[in-house]
VOKEGU-204409 format. One record per atom (N, C-alpha, C, O): residue in three letters; x, y negated, z. Coordinates in steps of 0.2 Angstrom, whole numbers, padded with zeros to 4 digits, always signed. Each point is the difference from the previous one (the first is absolute). Layout:
# residues N
AlaXYZ;...
//
This chain:
# residues 76
Unk+0183+0249-0021;Unk-0004-0003+0006;Unk-0007+0000-0001;Unk-0002-0003-0005;Unk-0002+0006+0009;Unk-0007+0000-0001;Unk-0003-0006+0002;Unk+0002-0004+0004;Unk-0009+0003-0006;Unk-0003-0007+0002;Unk-0001+0000+0007;Unk+0000-0005+0003;Unk-0002+0011+0000;Unk-0001+0000+0007;Unk+0006-0002+0004;Unk+0000-0004+0005;Unk+0006+0006-0007;Unk+0007-0002+0003;Unk+0001-0007-0001;Unk+0002-0004+0005;Unk-0004+0001-0010;Unk+0001-0007-0002;Unk-0005-0004+0005;Unk+0002-0005+0003;Unk-0008+0007-0002;Unk-0005-0003+0004;Unk+0003+0000+0007;Unk-0001-0005+0004;Unk+0003+0011-0002;Unk+0003+0000+0007;Unk+0006-0005+0001;Unk+0000-0003+0006;Unk+0004+0003-0010;Unk+0006-0005+0000;Unk-0003-0007+0000;Unk+0003-0004+0004;Unk-0007+0002-0008;Unk-0003-0006+0000;Unk-0004-0002+0007;Unk+0001-0006+0002;Unk-0004+0011+0000;Unk-0003-0001+0007;Unk+0005-0002+0005;Unk-0001-0004+0004;Unk+0006+0008-0004;Unk+0006-0001+0005;Unk+0003-0007-0001;Unk+0002-0003+0005;Unk-0001+0001-0011;Unk+0002-0007-0002;Unk-0004-0005+0003;Unk+0002-0005+0003;Unk-0009+0006-0004;Unk-0005-0005+0003;Unk+0001-0001+0007;Unk-0001-0005+0003;Unk+0002+0011+0000;Unk+0000+0000+0008;Unk+0007-0003+0002;Unk+0001-0001+0006;Unk+0004+0000-0011;Unk+0006-0002+0002;Unk+0005+0005+0003;Unk+0006-0002+0001;Unk-0008+0008-0001;Unk+0005+0005+0003;Unk+0005+0002-0005;Unk+0006-0001+0002;Unk-0007+0003-0008;Unk+0005+0001-0005;Unk+0004-0006-0002;Unk+0006+0001-0002;Unk-0010-0006+0001;Unk+0004-0007-0002;Unk+0006-0001+0004;Unk+0005-0003-0003;Unk-0006+0004+0010;Unk+0006-0002+0004;Unk+0005+0005+0000;Unk+0006-0002+0001;Unk-0007+0008-0003;Unk+0005+0006+0000;Unk+0004+0001-0007;Unk+0005+0003+0000;Unk-0008-0006-0005;Unk+0003+0002-0007;Unk+0006-0005-0001;Unk-0001-0006+0001;Unk+0006+0008-0004;Unk+0005-0004-0002;Unk-0001-0001-0008;Unk+0002-0006-0002;Unk-0004+0011-0001;Unk-0001-0001-0007;Unk-0008+0002-0002;Unk-0003+0004+0004;Unk+0000-0008-0008;Unk-0007+0001-0002;Unk+0000+0003-0007;Unk+0004-0001-0005;Unk-0008+0006+0004;Unk-0002+0002-0007;Unk-0004-0005-0003;Unk-0003-0005+0004;Unk+0002+0004-0010;Unk-0004-0005-0003;Unk-0007-0001+0003;Unk-0002-0006+0002;Unk-0002+0011-0001;Unk-0006-0001+0003;Unk+0000-0002+0007;Unk-0005-0004+0002;Unk+0010+0006+0001;Unk+0001-0003+0007;Unk+0002-0007+0000;Unk-0003-0004+0004;Unk+0007+0002-0008;Unk+0002-0007-0001;Unk-0006-0005-0002;Unk-0001-0005+0003;Unk-0003+0008-0007;Unk-0006-0004-0003;Unk-0005-0001+0006;Unk-0002-0005+0001;Unk+0001+0011+0003;Unk-0004-0001+0006;Unk+0002-0004+0005;Unk-0003-0004+0004;Unk+0010+0004-0003;Unk+0003-0004+0006;Unk-0001-0007-0001;Unk-0001-0004+0005;Unk+0001+0001-0011;Unk-0001-0007-0002;Unk-0006-0002-0004;Unk-0001-0005-0002;Unk-0003+0010+0002;Unk-0007-0001-0004;Unk+0001-0003-0007;Unk-0003-0005-0001;Unk+0007+0009-0003;Unk+0001-0002-0007;Unk-0002+0005-0004;Unk+0000+0006+0002;Unk-0001-0007-0009;Unk-0001+0005-0005;Unk+0006+0003-0003;Unk+0006-0003+0001;Unk-0006+0008-0004;Unk+0005+0003-0004;Unk+0003-0005-0005;Unk+0006+0000+0000;Unk-0010-0003-0003;Unk+0003-0005-0005;Unk+0004-0005+0003;Unk+0005-0003-0002;Unk-0008+0000+0008;Unk+0004-0005+0004;Unk+0007+0003+0002;Unk+0005-0004-0001;Unk-0005+0010+0004;Unk+0006+0003+0002;Unk+0005+0000-0006;Unk+0006-0001+0001;Unk-0008+0004-0007;Unk+0004+0000-0006;Unk+0003-0007-0002;Unk+0005+0000-0002;Unk-0010-0005+0003;Unk+0003-0006-0002;Unk+0005-0003+0005;Unk+0005-0003-0002;Unk-0006+0005+0008;Unk+0006-0002+0005;Unk+0006+0004-0002;Unk+0005-0003+0001;Unk-0005+0009-0003;Unk+0006+0003-0002;Unk+0003-0003-0006;Unk+0006-0001+0001;Unk-0010-0002-0005;Unk+0003-0003-0006;Unk+0003-0007+0002;Unk+0005-0003-0003;Unk-0008+0000+0009;Unk+0003-0006+0002;Unk+0005+0001+0005;Unk+0003-0005+0003;Unk+0000+0011-0002;Unk+0006+0001+0005;Unk-0001+0004+0006;Unk+0005+0000+0004;Unk-0011+0002-0002;Unk-0001+0004+0006;Unk+0004+0007-0002;Unk-0001+0003-0004;Unk+0006-0002+0009;Unk+0004+0006-0001;Unk-0004+0007+0001;Unk-0005+0000+0004;Unk+0006+0005-0008;Unk-0003+0006+0001;Unk+0005+0006-0002;Unk+0004-0001-0004;Unk-0006+0007+0006;Unk+0004+0006-0002;Unk-0005+0005-0003;Unk-0006+0000+0002;Unk+0009+0004-0007;Unk-0004+0005-0002;Unk+0004+0007+0001;Unk+0005+0000-0003;Unk-0008+0004+0007;Unk+0003+0007+0001;Unk-0005+0005-0002;Unk-0005+0001+0003;Unk+0007+0003-0007;Unk-0004+0006-0003;Unk-0007-0002-0002;Unk-0005+0003+0001;Unk+0005-0009-0004;Unk-0006-0003-0002;Unk-0005-0004+0005;Unk-0005-0002-0002;Unk+0008+0002+0008;Unk-0004-0004+0005;Unk+0003-0006+0001;Unk+0006-0001+0001;Unk-0010-0005-0002;Unk+0003-0006+0001;Unk-0001-0002+0008;Unk-0005+0000+0003;Unk+0011-0003+0000;Unk+0000-0001+0007;Unk+0002-0008+0000;Unk+0004-0002-0003;Unk-0007-0001+0008;Unk+0001-0007+0002;Unk+0002-0001+0007;Unk-0003+0003+0004;Unk+0009-0005-0003;Unk+0002-0001+0007;Unk-0004-0006+0004;Unk-0001-0005-0003;Unk-0002+0007+0008;Unk-0004-0004+0004;Unk+0003-0007+0001;Unk-0003-0005-0001;Unk+0009+0004+0003;Unk+0004-0006+0001;Unk+0000-0004-0006;Unk+0000-0006+0000;Unk+0001+0009-0006;Unk+0001-0003-0007;Unk-0007-0003-0001;Unk+0000-0006-0003;Unk-0005+0010+0004;Unk-0007-0003-0001;Unk-0002-0006+0004;Unk-0002-0005-0003;Unk+0004+0005+0009;Unk-0001-0005+0005;Unk+0004-0006-0003;Unk-0002-0006+0000;Unk+0009+0007-0001;Unk+0004-0006-0003;Unk-0002-0003-0006;Unk+0000-0006-0001;Unk-0003+0010-0004;Unk-0003-0002-0006;Unk-0006-0005+0001;Unk+0000-0005-0003;Unk-0004+0007+0008;Unk-0006-0004+0001;Unk+0002-0006+0004;Unk-0002-0006-0002;Unk+0007+0006+0007;Unk+0003-0006+0003;Unk+0003-0005-0005;Unk+0000-0006+0002;Unk+0003+0009-0007;Unk+0004-0004-0004;Unk-0005-0004-0005;Unk+0002-0005-0003;Unk-0008+0006+0003;Unk-0005-0003-0004;Unk-0005-0005+0004;Unk-0005-0001-0002;Unk+0007+0000+0008;Unk-0004-0005+0005;Unk+0000-0007-0003;Unk+0005-0002-0002;Unk-0011-0001+0001;Unk+0000-0006-0002;Unk+0000-0005+0005;Unk-0004+0001+0005;Unk+0007-0006-0005;Unk+0000-0005+0005;Unk-0004-0006-0002;Unk+0000-0002-0005;Unk-0004+0000+0010;Unk-0005-0006-0001;Unk+0003-0006-0001;Unk-0003-0006-0001;
//
């Protein structure tokens, strides 16, 4: 994937267009969707965020990402 393609996808995510239509995120898309770094996403994988690897591409299900974040809500 070229840098230009990644930038276009990130722009779409920022506008909310692609974010609403994707069922699965590639790592860069998941990172952009929740504004985290690659290291944080890998840490979340170690902490139990489910992911799949297909032909070397890591995919995160949108609903799993949302559920993982929701499961870490702190109550005041």
